[in-house]
C-alpha positions in Angstrom: 1.4 -132.7 11.2 -2.1 -131.6 11.9 -5.4 -133.3 12.3 -7.9 -132.2 9.6 -11.5 -131.8 10.7 -13.9 -133.7 10.6 -11.9 -136.8 11.6 -10.5 -137.4 8.2 -10.7 -134.1 6.4 -12.5 -134.4 3.1 -12.3 -138.2 3.2 -15.1 -140.4 4.5 -12.8 -142.8 6.3 -9.2 -143.3 7.5 -8.6 -145.9 4.8 -9.7 -143.3 2.1 -7.4 -140.7 3.6 -4.5 -143.2 3.7 -5.1 -144.2 0.1 -4.8 -140.6 -0.9 -1.6 -140.3 1.1 -0.3 -143.3 -0.8 -1.2 -141.5 -4.1 0.7 -138.4 -2.9 3.8 -140.6 -2.3 3.8 -141.5 -6.0 3.7 -137.8 -6.8 6.7 -137.3 -4.4 8.4 -140.2 -6.1 8.1 -138.3 -9.4 9.7 -135.2 -7.9 12.5 -137.3 -6.4 13.1 -138.9 -9.8 13.4 -135.6 -11.5 15.7 -134.2 -8.8 18.0 -137.3 -9.1 18.2 -137.0 -12.9 19.5 -133.4 -12.6 21.9 -133.9 -9.6 24.7 -136.0 -8.3 22.8 -139.3 -7.8 23.6 -139.3 -4.1 21.4 -141.2 -1.5 19.4 -138.2 -0.5 16.1 -136.9 -2.0 17.5 -134.1 -3.9 20.1 -136.5 -5.4 23.1 -135.1 -3.7 25.7 -136.5 -1.3 24.4 -134.3 1.7 20.9 -134.0 3.2 18.9 -131.0 2.3 15.7 -129.3 3.5 13.8 -131.8 1.4 15.1 -134.6 3.5 14.2 -132.8 6.7 10.7 -132.2 5.4 10.0 -135.6 3.9 11.6 -138.0 6.3 9.2 -137.5 9.2 6.3 -138.1 6.8 7.8 -141.3 5.5 8.3 -142.5 9.1 4.5 -141.9 9.5 3.8 -143.7 6.2 6.0 -146.7 7.0 4.3 -147.0 10.4 0.7 -146.4 9.4 0.1 -147.6 5.9 0.9 -151.3 6.6 -1.6 -151.3 9.5 -4.3 -150.8 6.8 -2.8 -153.3 4.4 -1.3 -150.6 2.2 2.3 -150.7 0.9 3.9 -147.3 1.4 6.5 -148.0 -1.3 4.0 -149.2 -4.0 5.0 -147.4 -7.2 7.8 -145.6 -5.4 11.2 -147.4 -5.8 13.2 -144.2 -5.2 11.4 -143.5 -1.9 11.9 -147.1 -0.9 15.6 -146.9 -1.6 15.8 -143.6 0.3 13.9 -145.1 3.2 16.3 -148.1 3.3 19.3 -145.8 3.2 18.0 -143.6 6.0 17.0 -146.5 8.3 19.9 -148.8 7.6 22.9 -146.7 6.8 22.3 -143.1 7.9 22.7 -142.2 11.6 19.2 -140.8 11.6 17.9 -144.3 11.1 19.3 -145.3 14.5 16.3 -143.6 16.1 13.9 -145.6 14.0 13.6 -148.4 16.6 11.4 -146.2 18.9 9.0 -145.1 16.2 6.0 -147.1 17.6 6.3 -145.3 21.0 6.9 -141.9 19.5 4.0 -142.1 17.2 1.7 -143.1 20.0 2.7 -140.0 21.9 2.3 -137.7 18.9 5.8 -136.2 19.3 7.4 -137.8 16.3 7.9 -134.8 14.0 9.6 -132.8 16.7 11.8 -135.7 17.8 13.0 -136.4 14.3 13.7 -132.7 13.5 15.8 -132.4 16.7 17.7 -135.6 15.8 18.2 -134.6 12.2 19.5 -131.2 13.2 21.9 -132.9 15.7 23.6 -134.7 12.9 
């Protein structure tokens, strides 16, 4: 992750930036839907039974979204049922979800992405 300058990039406020992030989640939902239509309908983003680079790329962002969007009264899963199901799988049934309990602390120390990549690779 990076911090765009000025404080919220092209957006006038944090809320506007987060609303755009929410819109981009809907775009990601469309990509996940297309991938699942053409693959094995597994629990991972590309639709298969095993995690892919897509999972390694998207999961840390979804952790951020699940943490940050509700703090601004935004639903990270609005219009994104596939991402919601994926999030539930990852946080409830997949071993990666076992690290989810420490998200608040890790986000506050700005080390989240590195931690999740290391944990993901370990599995």
